[in-house]
C-alpha positions in Angstrom: 1.1 19.0 -7.7 -2.5 19.2 -6.4 -3.4 21.8 -9.0 -6.1 19.8 -10.7 -8.5 18.4 -8.1 -10.9 16.6 -10.5 -10.3 14.0 -13.2 -12.5 11.6 -15.1 -15.6 11.0 -13.0 -16.0 7.3 -12.2 -19.0 7.5 -9.9 -21.3 10.0 -8.2 -23.2 13.0 -9.5 -21.4 15.6 -11.5 -23.5 18.6 -10.4 -22.2 19.2 -6.9 -18.5 18.8 -7.8 -18.0 22.4 -8.9 -19.2 23.7 -5.5 -17.0 21.1 -3.7 -13.9 22.1 -5.6 -14.5 25.8 -4.8 -14.8 24.9 -1.1 -11.7 22.8 -1.3 -9.7 25.6 -3.0 -10.9 28.1 -0.3 -9.9 25.9 2.6 -6.4 26.8 3.8 -3.7 24.1 4.2 -2.9 24.0 7.9 0.4 22.1 7.5 2.2 21.5 4.2 5.1 19.0 4.6 5.7 18.4 1.0 9.1 20.1 1.3 10.2 16.9 3.1 9.0 14.7 0.2 11.4 12.1 -1.2 10.8 9.7 -4.1 10.3 6.0 -3.3 13.1 3.5 -3.9 11.8 1.7 -6.9 14.6 -0.8 -6.6 13.7 -1.8 -3.1 13.3 -5.5 -2.3 10.3 -6.8 -0.3 10.4 -7.1 3.5 8.7 -9.2 6.1 9.4 -9.0 9.8 12.2 -10.9 11.4 10.4 -12.4 14.3 6.8 -12.7 15.6 5.4 -10.2 18.1 2.1 -10.0 20.0 0.0 -7.0 20.8 -3.1 -7.0 23.0 -5.9 -4.6 23.9 -9.6 -4.4 24.8 -11.9 -5.5 22.0 -13.3 -3.0 19.6 -16.8 -4.5 19.5 -16.6 -6.5 22.8 -14.8 -4.1 25.1 -14.9 -6.5 28.1 -12.6 -9.0 26.3 -8.9 -8.7 25.7 -8.0 -9.4 22.1 -4.6 -10.3 20.8 -2.9 -9.9 17.5 0.1 -12.0 16.6 2.2 -10.3 13.9 4.1 -13.0 12.1 6.7 -13.2 9.3 5.6 -14.8 6.0 6.9 -15.5 2.5 3.3 -15.1 1.1 3.1 -11.9 -0.9 0.9 -9.2 0.7 -0.8 -8.8 4.1 -2.9 -11.7 5.4 -5.2 -12.4 8.3 -5.7 -15.8 9.9 -8.5 -16.5 12.5 -7.0 -18.9 15.0 -10.5 -19.5 16.4 -11.5 -20.8 12.9 -8.9 -23.5 12.2 -10.7 -24.8 9.1 -10.7 -21.3 7.4 -8.1 -20.1 5.0 -6.2 -16.8 5.6 -7.9 -13.6 4.3 -5.8 -11.4 2.1 -5.8 -7.6 2.4 -7.5 -7.0 -1.0 -10.3 -5.1 -2.5 -11.7 -8.5 -3.6 -12.3 -9.4 0.1 -14.0 -6.3 1.3 -17.4 -7.3 2.7 -18.8 -4.0 4.0 -17.7 -0.6 5.2 -19.8 -0.9 8.4 -23.2 0.3 9.5 -23.5 1.3 13.1 -19.7 1.9 13.3 -18.1 2.9 10.0 -15.2 0.5 9.3 -13.7 -1.7 6.7 -14.7 -5.4 7.1 -12.7 -8.1 5.3 -14.1 -11.6 4.6 -13.2 -14.6 2.6 -15.1 -17.9 2.2 -17.4 -18.5 5.1 -19.4 -15.6 6.5 -17.8 -16.4 9.8 -14.3 -15.8 8.5 -14.3 -12.0 8.8 -12.1 -9.2 10.3 -13.8 -6.0 11.5 -12.1 -2.6 11.9 -9.4 -3.8 9.5 -8.4 -0.3 8.4 -6.3 0.6 11.4 -4.2 -2.5 10.7 -3.9 -2.6 7.0 -3.0 1.1 6.7 0.4 0.2 8.1 1.1 -1.7 4.8 1.4 1.6 3.1 3.6 3.4 5.7 6.2 1.1 7.2 7.8 -0.8 4.4 6.5 -4.2 5.6 5.4 -5.8 2.4 4.5 -9.3 3.6 2.8 -10.0 6.9 0.6 -12.6 8.5 -1.7 -11.3 11.3 -3.2 -14.0 13.5 -6.3 -13.0 15.4 -8.2 -14.8 18.2 -11.5 -13.4 16.9 -12.9 -11.2 14.2 -12.8 -8.3 16.7 -9.4 -6.6 16.8 -8.1 -4.7 19.8 -8.3 -1.0 20.4 -5.4 1.1 21.6 -5.2 4.5 23.4 -2.7 5.9 20.8 -4.3 5.2 17.5 -2.3 2.5 15.9 1.0 3.4 17.6 1.2 0.2 19.5 1.1 -1.7 16.1 3.8 0.6 14.7 6.0 0.0 17.7 5.4 -3.7 17.6 6.4 -4.0 13.9 9.5 -1.9 14.6 10.5 -4.2 17.5 10.0 -7.2 15.2 12.8 -6.0 12.8 12.9 -6.7 9.1 13.8 -9.7 7.0 14.4 -9.1 3.2 12.8 -11.3 0.6 14.4 -11.8 -2.8 11.5 -10.2 -4.8 11.2 -6.6 -6.0 8.5 -4.4 -4.6 5.9 -3.9 -7.3 4.6 -0.3 -7.7 1.4 0.7 -9.4 -0.3 4.0 -10.3 -3.4 5.1 -12.2 -3.5 5.4 -16.0 -5.2 8.8 -15.8 -6.6 11.3 -13.3 -9.9 9.9 -11.9 -12.5 11.1 -9.3 -15.4 9.7 -7.3 -17.9 11.9 -5.7 -20.5 11.3 -2.9 -22.9 14.1 -4.0 -22.7 15.7 -0.5 -19.7 17.9 -1.2 -17.0 15.2 -0.8 -14.8 13.8 -3.5 -11.6 11.7 -3.9 -9.2 12.0 -6.7 -6.2 9.9 -7.7 -3.6 11.0 -10.3 -0.7 9.2 -12.0 2.8 9.3 -10.4 5.7 11.1 -12.0 8.0 8.2 -13.1 11.1 10.5 -12.6 10.0 11.3 -9.0 7.5 8.7 -7.8 5.9 9.1 -4.4 2.6 8.8 -2.6 1.6 12.4 -2.1 -1.6 13.2 -0.2 -3.7 16.3 0.2 -6.4 15.5 2.9 -9.0 17.8 4.1 -11.9 17.4 6.6 -14.8 19.7 7.5 -16.9 18.8 10.5 -19.7 20.8 12.2 -18.0 20.3 15.5 -15.0 21.6 17.3 -12.9 19.7 14.7 -13.9 22.2 12.1 -11.8 22.5 8.9 -8.4 20.8 8.9 -6.1 20.2 5.9 -2.6 18.7 5.5 -0.3 17.9 2.6 2.5 15.3 2.8 4.3 12.5 1.0 4.1 9.1 2.8 7.2 8.1 4.6 7.8 5.8 7.6 8.5 8.7 9.9 5.4 10.8 8.9 3.2 7.7 8.9 4.3 6.9 12.5 3.5 10.5 13.5 0.0 10.4 11.9 -0.7 6.9 13.2 -1.0 8.2 16.8 -4.2 9.9 15.9 -7.4 8.4 17.4 -10.7 7.8 15.8 -13.0 10.9 16.3 -16.6 11.0 17.1 -19.2 13.7 18.0 -20.5 14.3 21.5 -24.0 13.8 20.1 -23.1 10.3 19.0 -21.6 9.5 22.4 -24.8 10.6 24.1 -26.8 8.5 21.7 -24.6 5.4 22.4 -25.0 5.9 26.1 -28.8 6.2 25.9 -30.8 4.8 22.9 -27.7 2.9 21.7 -27.7 0.7 24.8 -30.6 -1.2 23.3 -28.3 -2.6 20.6 -25.6 -5.2 21.3 -23.2 -3.8 18.7 -23.3 -0.5 20.5 -23.5 -1.2 24.2 -20.5 -3.6 24.0 -18.2 -1.2 22.2 -14.7 -0.9 23.7 -14.4 2.8 22.9 -13.5 5.2 25.8 -12.4 8.8 26.3 -8.8 7.5 26.1 -9.0 5.8 22.7 -11.4 8.3 21.1 -11.3 12.0 20.2 -14.7 13.4 21.3 -15.7 16.7 19.7 -18.6 18.8 20.9 -20.2 21.6 19.0 -17.8 24.2 20.3 -15.1 22.3 22.2 -13.5 18.9 22.6 -14.7 16.8 25.5 -11.2 15.4 26.0 -7.7 16.5 25.1 -7.1 16.8 21.3 -3.6 15.7 20.1 -1.2 16.5 17.3 -1.3 20.3 17.5 0.3 22.6 14.9 0.4 26.3 15.3 -2.0 26.1 18.2 -4.6 23.9 16.4 -5.1 20.2 16.8 -4.9 18.3 13.5 -5.6 14.9 15.1 -8.7 14.3 13.0 -7.2 15.0 9.6 -4.0 13.0 10.4 -6.3 10.0 11.4 -8.3 10.5 8.2 -5.1 10.5 6.0 -3.0 7.8 7.6 -5.4 5.3 9.2 -8.5 5.6 7.0 -7.5 6.8 3.5 -4.3 4.8 3.4 -6.2 1.7 4.5 -8.3 1.9 1.3 -5.1 2.4 -0.8 -3.7 -0.7 0.9 -6.5 -2.8 -0.6 -4.8 -2.5 -4.0 -3.1 -5.9 -4.0 -1.2 -5.6 -7.3 1.5 -3.4 -5.7 2.1 -0.3 -3.6 0.3 2.7 -5.0 2.3 5.8 -5.9 0.7 9.0 -7.3 -1.3 12.0 -6.1 -4.3 11.6 -3.8 -6.7 14.4 -3.0 -9.3 13.6 -0.4 -12.0 16.2 0.5 -14.7 15.3 3.0 -14.4 11.6 1.9 -14.9 8.5 4.1 -14.6 4.7 4.0 -17.5 4.2 1.6 -16.1 6.6 -1.0 -12.5 5.4 -0.5 -13.5 1.7 -1.1 -15.7 2.7 -4.0 -12.7 4.3 -5.7 -10.6 1.2 -5.4 -13.4 -1.0 -6.7 -13.8 1.3 -9.7 -10.1 1.2 -10.5 -10.3 -2.6 -10.7 -13.6 -2.8 -12.5 -12.3 -0.5 -15.2 -8.7 -1.8 -15.3 -7.3 1.7 -14.4 -4.2 0.5 -12.5 -0.9 0.1 -14.3 2.6 -0.8 -13.2 4.8 2.2 -12.5 6.7 3.1 -15.7 10.5 2.7 -15.5 12.2 6.1 -15.1 13.7 7.6 -18.3 17.5 7.3 -18.5 19.2 10.7 -18.3 21.4 12.0 -21.0 
């Protein structure tokens, strides 16, 4: 597994890929947890939560306001968002078909359906949970399009869903994979590759690597998604550079989208050129891996969650990728009909 980093090129220039692959191969894996990997239960039935639960926090884009999410059980298939402040709007499904943008001033996945007012910003830190916690059907009610921020990544949401319990639904969980190994490239040394699952041992296996010109530096992890490992990675906060913080506190104050941001040194990981400006979390062997765990669990899995035909299983290699490239990959999969139901495992004997 992870031996062939490049497949059929769906988008991006071909030239820089060879150099990117060499850099990926030379980057050591800081933490390989594939020895814990277990296949998914392909016979599992769908779940929703047993009872509603609310979670509140300061607004992401209007930090002076308190925003509340109501996580509600539903028999609708998939994850849905409902704006309670827009009573005439229909719920917005977590789907590649409803991605509006991946952000400008602040990089994030924005979902929208119908009216331009019926949007949800910073959706990634919510929808990623669809891939990690075995909650297949969920209705999230929001009091605005601006979701709350938390000091522990998405841990408050993980804990809320666990408090809410689970209620089974009499439908099987659909699983999908890709027909062949495929790659998208950003032309700046980054690429994203998806490969088919092994029907005899299906799982969502991830090799994620980042390389920043800050104290974050090079970080790389390998793991197969499970509720426990996802909950661990979901504690990782969004990271930013000290330079961007300084810009936001100076020139950025001229722009409403920036001066009203709810980010702080509690809910962000801030990396200077040579050191962190606050305490970095999720250490392993004396090195913080917070940035790459956030990348893998709360950014990359959010894009994978946009596949609304089923839960994706297969191999994922992410090297210096981001929201734009992640979403482009999923768009290409649908445009070229590259997703297929997981084949039934072959009978032994």
